[in-house]
C-alpha positions as CSV (number, residue, x, y, z in Angstrom):
1,M,97.7,-5.6,57.7
2,N,100.8,-3.8,56.5
3,A,101.1,-1.1,53.8
4,N,102.1,-3.6,51.1
5,T,99.3,-6.0,51.9
6,R,96.8,-3.1,51.8
7,A,98.2,-2.0,48.5
8,A,97.8,-5.5,47.1
9,A,94.3,-5.7,48.4
10,A,93.5,-2.5,46.6
11,G,94.7,-3.9,43.4
12,E,97.9,-1.8,43.0
13,P,101.5,-3.0,42.6
14,R,103.3,-3.2,46.0
15,Q,105.9,-0.6,45.2
16,R,103.5,2.1,44.3
17,A,102.4,2.4,48.0
18,W,105.8,4.1,48.6
19,N,105.3,6.8,45.9
20,P,104.2,9.4,48.5
21,L,107.5,9.1,50.4
22,I,109.5,9.7,47.2
23,L,107.3,12.7,46.4
24,L,107.8,14.1,49.9
25,L,111.6,13.6,49.9
26,G,111.6,15.4,46.5
27,G,109.6,18.2,48.2
28,V,112.3,18.6,50.8
29,F,114.9,18.9,48.0
30,V,112.8,21.5,46.2
31,A,112.2,23.5,49.4
32,A,116.0,23.5,50.1
33,T,116.7,24.6,46.5
34,L,114.3,27.5,47.0
35,T,116.2,28.8,50.0
36,W,119.2,29.4,47.6
37,I,117.1,31.1,45.0
38,L,114.5,33.3,46.8
39,P,115.6,36.4,48.7
40,P,115.1,35.9,52.5
41,G,112.7,38.2,54.3
42,T,110.2,38.4,57.2
43,F,107.3,40.3,58.5
44,D,107.2,41.8,62.0
45,R,104.8,40.0,64.4
46,R,102.9,40.8,67.5
47,D,101.0,38.9,70.1
48,D,97.2,38.9,69.6
49,P,95.4,38.5,72.9
50,S,92.1,37.5,71.2
51,T,93.6,34.4,69.6
52,G,96.7,33.8,71.9
53,R,98.9,33.7,68.8
54,R,101.6,35.7,67.2
55,I,100.3,37.4,64.0
56,V,101.8,39.2,61.1
57,V,101.9,43.0,61.1
58,A,100.9,44.2,57.6
59,G,103.3,46.4,55.7
60,T,106.4,45.4,57.7
61,Y,108.0,43.0,55.3
62,H,111.8,43.5,55.1
63,R,114.9,41.6,54.0
64,V,117.0,39.6,56.4
65,A,120.3,37.8,56.3
66,E,120.5,34.9,53.9
67,A,120.2,31.4,55.5
68,P,120.3,28.8,52.6
69,V,119.7,25.2,53.6
70,G,122.5,22.9,52.4
71,P,122.2,19.2,51.6
72,F,123.2,18.0,55.1
73,A,121.0,20.5,56.8
74,A,118.1,19.4,54.6
75,A,118.8,15.8,55.8
76,V,118.9,16.9,59.4
77,V,115.5,18.7,59.0
78,I,113.8,15.3,58.3
79,P,114.3,14.0,61.9
80,R,113.4,17.5,63.1
81,G,110.2,17.1,61.3
82,F,109.4,14.0,63.3
83,V,110.1,16.0,66.5
84,A,107.9,18.9,65.4
85,A,105.1,16.5,64.5
86,A,105.6,14.2,67.6
87,E,102.1,14.7,69.0
88,V,100.4,13.9,65.7
89,I,102.6,10.8,65.1
90,A,102.0,9.6,68.7
91,A,98.2,9.9,68.1
92,V,98.4,7.9,64.9
93,L,100.3,5.1,66.7
94,F,98.2,5.0,69.9
95,V,94.8,5.3,68.2
96,G,95.9,2.7,65.6
97,G,97.0,0.3,68.2
98,A,93.7,0.5,69.9
99,W,91.7,-0.2,66.7
100,V,93.9,-3.2,65.9
101,V,93.0,-4.6,69.4
102,V,89.3,-4.1,68.6
103,D,89.8,-5.8,65.2
104,R,91.6,-8.8,66.7
105,L,88.7,-9.3,69.1
106,G,86.5,-9.8,66.1
107,T,84.4,-6.7,66.7
108,L,85.3,-4.9,63.5
109,P,84.4,-7.9,61.3
110,A,81.1,-8.1,63.2
111,V,80.4,-4.4,62.6
112,V,81.3,-4.7,58.9
113,A,79.0,-7.7,58.6
114,A,76.2,-5.7,60.2
115,L,76.8,-2.8,57.8
116,V,76.9,-5.1,54.8
117,R,73.7,-6.7,56.0
118,G,72.1,-3.3,56.3
119,F,73.3,-2.1,52.9
120,R,73.4,-5.2,50.8
121,H,70.1,-4.2,49.1
122,R,71.0,-0.5,48.9
123,G,74.2,-0.8,47.0
124,L,76.5,2.2,47.5
125,W,74.3,4.1,49.9
126,A,76.8,3.3,52.7
127,I,79.0,5.9,51.2
128,P,76.9,9.0,52.2
129,V,76.2,7.4,55.6
130,V,79.9,7.1,56.3
131,G,80.6,10.4,54.6
132,V,78.1,12.3,56.8
133,F,80.0,11.2,60.0
134,F,83.4,12.3,58.7
135,A,82.2,15.5,57.1
136,T,80.6,16.4,60.4
137,M,83.8,15.7,62.3
138,G,85.7,17.8,59.9
139,A,83.3,20.7,60.4
140,L,83.4,20.3,64.2
141,E,87.1,19.8,64.9
142,N,89.1,19.7,61.6
143,M,89.5,15.9,61.7
144,Q,92.4,14.7,59.5
145,E,95.2,12.9,61.3
146,E,92.6,11.0,63.5
147,I,91.4,9.2,60.3
148,I,94.8,7.5,59.6
149,P,94.5,4.7,62.1
150,L,90.9,4.1,61.1
151,V,91.8,3.3,57.4
152,P,92.3,-0.5,58.0
153,V,88.8,-0.6,59.4
154,L,87.3,1.3,56.5
155,L,89.2,-0.9,54.0
156,V,87.4,-4.0,55.4
157,L,84.1,-2.2,55.0
158,G,85.0,-1.1,51.5
159,R,85.9,-4.6,50.4
160,G,82.6,-5.9,51.8
161,L,80.7,-3.3,49.8
162,G,82.8,-3.9,46.6
163,V,84.6,-0.5,46.5
164,D,88.3,0.3,46.1
165,G,90.8,2.3,48.2
166,V,90.0,5.5,46.4
167,V,86.4,5.4,47.6
168,V,87.5,4.5,51.1
169,V,89.7,7.6,51.2
170,A,87.1,9.8,49.6
171,M,84.3,8.9,51.9
172,S,86.5,9.4,55.0
173,A,89.4,11.8,54.7
174,G,87.9,13.5,51.6
175,A,84.6,14.1,53.2
176,A,86.3,15.3,56.4
177,M,88.4,17.8,54.4
178,I,85.3,19.1,52.6
179,G,83.6,19.5,56.0
180,S,86.7,21.3,57.4
181,A,86.9,23.7,54.4
182,F,83.2,24.8,54.4
183,G,82.0,24.0,57.9
184,P,80.8,27.1,59.7
185,T,81.9,25.7,63.1
186,N,85.4,24.5,62.5
187,P,87.4,26.3,65.3
188,F,90.7,25.7,63.6
189,Q,89.8,27.2,60.3
190,A,86.7,29.3,60.1
191,G,86.9,30.1,63.8
192,I,90.4,31.5,63.7
193,A,89.9,33.3,60.4
194,L,86.8,35.0,61.7
195,K,88.5,36.0,64.9
196,L,91.5,37.5,63.1
197,A,89.1,39.4,60.8
198,Q,87.4,40.7,63.9
199,L,84.0,39.2,62.9
200,P,81.5,37.4,65.2
201,A,82.2,33.7,65.6
202,L,79.1,32.6,63.6
203,S,78.8,35.6,61.2
204,G,77.8,34.5,57.8
205,G,76.9,31.2,59.3
206,G,73.8,30.7,57.1
207,L,75.9,31.1,53.9
208,R,78.6,28.8,55.2
209,L,76.1,26.2,56.2
210,A,74.6,26.3,52.7
211,L,78.0,26.0,51.1
212,F,78.9,23.1,53.4
213,L,75.7,21.2,52.5
214,V,76.1,21.8,48.7
215,A,79.9,21.0,48.8
216,F,79.2,17.7,50.7
217,A,76.5,16.7,48.3
218,M,78.8,17.4,45.3
219,W,81.6,15.4,46.9
220,I,79.5,12.4,47.8
221,G,77.9,12.5,44.3
222,W,81.3,12.5,42.7
223,T,82.4,9.7,44.9
224,M,79.4,7.5,44.2
225,R,79.7,8.1,40.5
226,Y,83.3,6.9,40.6
227,A,82.3,3.9,42.8
228,A,79.6,2.9,40.4
229,R,82.0,2.9,37.5
230,N,84.8,1.1,39.3
231,R,83.1,-1.7,41.3
232,I,85.3,-4.6,42.5
233,A,84.2,-8.0,43.5
234,P,83.1,-7.7,47.2
235,T,84.9,-9.8,49.8
236,S,82.7,-12.6,51.0
237,V,81.4,-11.8,54.5
238,D,79.3,-14.2,56.5
239,V,76.4,-11.8,57.3
240,G,73.9,-14.3,58.4
241,A,70.2,-13.4,58.9
242,D,70.4,-11.5,62.1
243,A,70.9,-7.7,61.5
244,S,71.9,-6.9,65.1
245,L,75.3,-6.6,66.5
246,P,76.1,-9.2,69.2
247,P,76.0,-7.6,72.7
248,K,79.6,-8.4,73.4
249,H,80.8,-6.7,70.3
250,A,78.4,-3.8,70.8
251,M,80.0,-3.2,74.2
252,I,83.6,-3.4,72.8
253,L,82.6,-1.0,70.0
254,A,81.2,1.5,72.6
255,I,84.4,1.3,74.6
256,A,86.4,1.9,71.4
257,V,84.3,4.9,70.3
258,A,84.1,6.5,73.7
259,P,87.6,8.0,73.5
260,M,86.7,9.8,70.2
261,A,83.5,11.2,71.7
262,A,85.5,12.4,74.7
263,Y,88.1,14.0,72.5
264,V,85.5,15.9,70.4
265,Y,84.1,17.3,73.6
266,G,87.5,18.0,75.1
267,A,88.7,19.7,71.9
268,L,85.7,22.0,71.8
269,R,85.4,22.7,75.5
270,L,88.6,21.8,77.4
271,D,91.3,22.7,74.9
272,W,92.4,19.1,74.5
273,G,95.0,18.2,71.9
274,F,96.5,15.1,70.4
275,N,98.2,14.0,73.6
276,E,94.8,13.7,75.3
277,L,93.5,11.8,72.3
278,S,96.4,9.4,72.5
279,G,95.9,8.8,76.2
280,A,92.2,8.3,75.8
281,F,92.7,5.6,73.1
282,L,95.4,4.0,75.1
283,V,92.9,3.5,78.0
284,G,90.1,2.5,75.6
285,G,92.3,0.0,73.8
286,L,93.5,-1.7,77.0
287,V,89.9,-1.8,78.5
288,A,88.6,-3.3,75.2
289,G,91.1,-6.0,75.2
290,L,90.4,-6.9,78.8
291,V,86.6,-6.9,78.3
292,G,87.1,-9.0,75.2
293,G,89.0,-11.7,77.1
294,F,92.5,-11.2,75.8
295,G,94.1,-10.6,79.2
296,M,96.7,-7.8,79.8
297,S,99.7,-9.6,78.2
298,K,98.0,-10.5,74.9
299,T,96.3,-7.1,74.8
300,L,99.7,-5.3,75.0
301,A,101.2,-7.6,72.5
302,V,98.4,-6.9,70.0
303,Y,98.5,-3.2,70.7
304,L,102.2,-3.0,69.9
305,E,101.7,-5.0,66.7
306,G,99.0,-2.5,65.7
307,M,101.3,0.4,66.4
308,Q,104.0,-1.2,64.2
309,S,101.5,-1.4,61.3
310,L,101.0,2.3,61.4
311,L,104.7,3.3,61.2
312,P,104.6,4.0,57.4
313,A,101.8,6.4,57.9
314,A,103.6,8.1,60.7
315,L,106.7,8.4,58.5
316,M,104.7,10.4,55.9
317,I,103.7,12.9,58.6
318,G,107.2,13.5,59.8
319,V,108.7,14.0,56.3
320,A,105.8,16.3,55.3
321,R,106.4,18.5,58.3
322,S,110.1,18.8,57.4
323,I,109.2,20.6,54.1
324,S,107.8,23.6,55.9
325,L,110.7,23.5,58.4
326,V,113.2,23.8,55.5
327,L,111.4,26.9,54.2
328,E,111.3,28.4,57.7
329,D,115.0,27.8,58.2
330,G,115.7,29.4,54.9
331,R,113.6,32.5,55.8
332,V,111.6,32.4,52.6
333,V,108.1,31.6,53.8
334,D,107.3,35.3,54.3
335,T,109.0,36.1,51.0
336,I,106.6,33.8,49.2
337,L,103.7,35.3,51.1
338,N,104.7,38.9,50.3
339,D,105.4,38.2,46.6
340,L,101.9,36.7,46.2
341,A,100.0,39.3,48.3
342,E,101.6,42.4,46.7
343,P,100.0,42.0,43.2
344,L,96.5,41.7,44.9
345,S,96.8,45.2,46.2
346,H,97.0,46.6,42.6
347,T,94.0,44.7,41.0
348,P,90.3,45.8,40.8
349,A,88.3,44.9,43.9
350,A,86.2,42.1,42.3
351,L,89.2,40.5,40.6
352,A,91.2,40.7,43.8
353,A,88.4,39.0,45.7
354,F,88.5,36.0,43.4
355,L,92.3,35.9,43.1
356,M,92.5,35.5,46.9
357,I,91.4,31.8,46.4
358,P,94.5,30.8,44.3
359,F,96.6,33.0,46.6
360,H,95.6,30.9,49.6
361,A,95.9,27.7,47.7
362,I,99.5,28.4,46.7
363,I,100.4,29.5,50.2
364,H,99.0,26.3,51.6
365,I,101.6,24.2,49.8
366,P,104.6,25.6,51.9
367,V,102.3,26.2,54.9
368,P,100.1,23.0,55.2
369,S,98.6,23.9,58.6
370,V,95.2,25.7,58.1
371,S,95.4,27.3,61.5
372,G,99.0,28.4,60.9
373,Q,98.1,29.8,57.5
374,A,95.2,31.8,59.0
375,V,97.5,33.4,61.5
376,L,100.1,34.1,58.7
377,T,97.8,35.5,56.0
378,M,94.6,37.0,57.5
379,P,96.4,40.0,59.0
380,L,97.6,40.8,55.5
381,V,94.5,40.2,53.4
382,V,91.9,41.7,55.8
383,P,93.4,45.2,55.6
384,L,93.6,44.7,51.9
385,A,89.9,43.9,51.7
386,D,89.2,47.1,53.7
387,L,91.2,49.2,51.3
388,L,89.4,47.7,48.3
389,G,86.0,48.2,49.9
390,L,85.3,44.5,50.3
391,S,83.4,42.8,53.1
392,R,85.8,41.1,55.5
393,Q,83.8,37.9,54.8
394,V,85.5,37.8,51.4
395,P,89.0,37.1,52.6
396,V,87.7,34.6,55.2
397,L,85.7,32.7,52.5
398,A,88.7,32.9,50.1
399,Y,90.9,31.4,52.8
400,Q,88.5,28.6,53.6
401,T,88.1,27.7,49.9
402,G,91.7,28.0,48.8
403,A,93.5,26.6,51.9
404,G,90.8,24.1,52.8
405,L,90.4,22.5,49.4
406,M,94.2,22.5,48.8
407,D,94.3,20.1,51.7
408,L,92.9,17.5,49.3
409,M,95.6,18.1,46.7
410,T,98.9,19.1,48.3
411,P,101.6,16.4,49.0
412,T,102.7,18.6,51.9
413,N,99.6,17.5,53.8
414,G,101.0,14.7,55.9
415,A,97.6,13.4,56.9
416,L,96.5,13.0,53.3
417,M,99.7,11.3,52.3
418,A,99.5,9.0,55.3
419,V,95.9,8.0,54.6
420,L,96.8,7.3,51.0
421,V,99.7,5.0,52.0
422,A,97.5,3.2,54.5
423,A,94.8,2.7,51.9
424,G,97.3,1.6,49.2
425,V,96.3,4.4,46.8
426,S,99.1,6.3,44.9
427,F,99.1,10.1,45.0
428,R,98.7,10.2,41.2
429,R,95.7,8.0,41.3
430,W,94.1,10.1,44.0
431,I,94.7,13.4,42.1
432,R,93.0,11.8,39.0
433,F,90.0,11.2,41.1
434,A,89.9,14.3,43.2
435,F,90.9,17.0,40.7
436,G,87.5,17.5,39.1
437,A,85.6,17.5,42.4
438,V,88.0,20.1,43.8
439,I,87.5,22.3,40.8
440,L,83.7,22.1,41.3
441,A,84.0,22.9,45.0
442,T,86.3,25.8,44.2
443,L,83.6,27.2,41.8
444,L,81.2,26.9,44.7
445,G,83.5,29.0,46.8
446,V,83.6,31.6,44.0
447,V,79.8,31.6,44.1
448,G,79.9,32.2,47.9
449,I,82.3,35.1,47.5
450,A,80.1,36.6,44.8
451,A,77.1,36.2,47.1
452,V,78.9,38.1,49.8
453,M,79.8,41.0,47.4
454,W,76.4,41.2,45.7
455,L,74.1,40.5,48.6
456,G,76.1,42.5,51.2
457,V,76.6,39.6,53.6
458,G,78.4,41.1,56.6
């Protein structure tokens, strides 16, 4: 199923599926323009043995030579974005190819039929069930890009349940990003921020767990409210009377899920990355095809066809990555950071604590990597918190709330844009849905910061 077909199935005009690409190309143009307007500057950096990363040295911002990005250089940055995001793009293609093989074997329709059988008398209660899985994955390993190749599967389930593409994105990528933002165990977000703030890995874990549970409940409630008001005619699925999954399809599904389980363990224990994820799914997809009776030749042909169907999503990731490259080439990322951080040092402590949330939200637009943003900003805001007499939990929670929730809103998040394209949902339509929920979740983050200040959470 290609992007235009998915868009038509979601009830949108075909051309609207490409809106995110136009938006991202406009983002490249805006970023290049800023390199001509903003003064270039940089912070000194040092190696941090506790994180293995280079971190900013507070108070060292200084001007550097101008390096404006011209029109041709901006065009060249776009293919450079693909190179910089090569591992993620490869993961999208290899994981997607494997799932298409599983789909062609008839396993995914069988799974969907089983789910529809299980929930046909429970209406929309499949949404929290699916959401729990993705929110947990977000809290465990910051799942985002891995969702892109799963979207065609989720769309089939959504049509069987009578929900549109917005609900599919919300209960998968949306739930995962909520889990990433508030999850106490996310090693790429809370983990890095806590380490840079020199706090124990699970400090404030009880508060973070409470915020995670409340935020997830709010998000799922918002999603189910939308789904109830925007039901579509469910696609007819022959569910039969037997609620069980046929043994053959159960085995194929286990083969397909095994690479993801291995990746979660590897990411948490063995320092695995996207290349290992791609390799695991390559093996899983080929084994699934052979077990399902395709033979090697047909399995490879279907696998390649599946990879081709994910090319539009991969395109989004490469172009989104190029936006931050433009700002880095123009040497204005640190200028933006310094200009936003400086006013915080001159405001009352309580106000500065709450203003750290929009500070991190704004920074996340040019710096769409949550781990990269932690390395960039925490060395600046943690000393500021010390000077203002604030607990170091405050800048960590502000970072999680501001950067984590902005993942749901910024067009520079390539994973979000790719998921929207795959689901046939325009960025404008998604923002109309998500904006209110993000505001509520932000207020929850404010409550968390207030609890830290008033209850003395260390």
